[in-house]
N, C-alpha and C positions, 0 to 999 in steps of 0.2 A: 471377921467372917470371910470365908473364902468364896470368891466368885470366879466363875469360868465363863469366858465369852469367846465364841467362835465367830469368824467372819471370813469373807472371801468367796462365798458360794455364788452361784449364778447359772446362767444358761450358756452353753458352749456347744459348738458342733463337734461331731466325732473327729478325733485326731487333734483336737485343740488342747489347751492347757489352762489350768487354774492353780492358784496358790491359796491354800486355806491358812488361817492364823488362829492360834489358841492363846489368848492372853489370860493371865490369872492375877487377881488381886488377893492379898492376904496369904499367899503361898509362894515360895520360891521354887520354880519349876525344876531347877537343876538338882534339887534334893529328893526328887521322887521320880518314879517312872510315869511317863505320860503316853497315852495311847490315843489313836484316832480310830473311831468305829463308824460304821454306816448302817443305815437301815433303809431298804427299798420297800415300796408299798407291798403289803401282804407277806413280808418276809421278816425273819428274825434279825435282830441287830448282830452284826458281825465285826470282828476285829480286822482292821486294815493295816495298821502299822503301830510300832511303839518305839520309844527311846528311853533307855534306862538312865539313872543318875550318872552312870559311868560313861554314857554316850553310846552304848551298844544299841543297835537298831535291829528290828525284825519286821518282816512283811508277810502279808498273806500271799499265797501263791498267785492269786488272781491279779495282784498289782506289782509283784516283784519285777524290777527292771523298768517300771513306768512311774512309780511313785517314790518320792524321797522325803523322809521325815528328818527334820533338823531342829536345832534349838539355838536361840540367841539369848545368852545369859544376861547380857546387859539390858535387853528389852523385856526379859522374863516372858518370852513368847516361844511357842513351839509352832513350827510350820509343817505343812504337808504340800509339797510340790507335786502336782499331778499332771503328767504328760501323756500324750497318745490316748486321750480319753475315749472310752467306748460307751455306747448307750447303756450297757449293763453296769456302768459305774454310777448311774443315776441313783440318788437317794439323799436322805438327810445324814449329814456327817456330824458326828459328835466328838468332842474332846473329853477324855477321861483322865482325871488325876488319881493315880492309884494311892491306896493308903500308905502312910509312912509313920515312922515313930513320931509320936506327938499329935498325929492327926489320923486316926484310924478309919475315917469315913472315906468312902468312894465319892469323888467329886465329878459331876458331869455338867457340861454346858447345855444350852438350850438347843443347840444344833444349827447348822446352816445347810440350806438346800443346794444341791448340785444336780443340774439337769443336763444330760448330754443328748443332743438330737442326732438322729441318723443322717 
C-alpha cells in the first residue's frame, strides 16, 4: 500500500525559509511525476511545483525563483525548498504522486501547514 507523508511545515516570518519533505512508502518516487500543491483558506488547491521522472521541473509563476523542488532517490524523498516566503504563501501544502504504469491512482498526503507572518 502506498503512503505519502509530508513534513517540514511551520510558522515563519516573511522573508524566511522552510524546506518541506515528501516521503513515500510502497512507491519509488523517481519512477513517477511528483508535485507540490497548496491550498489557502477559502481558495482552491493550486499547483506549486513538480518534478518528472526524468528530473524536469516546473513551477507556478507565483513561486518561480523562490521555490526549488528536488528529489533524493536514495531516500525516496522529494523536497520543496521555499525561500523569500511571503504571507500569501500561507496554506496547507500537499504532495501528490501522479499516476503511473502499474499504479493508476492519484496519491496524496495529508498535508503540512505553512504559515508566513507579515
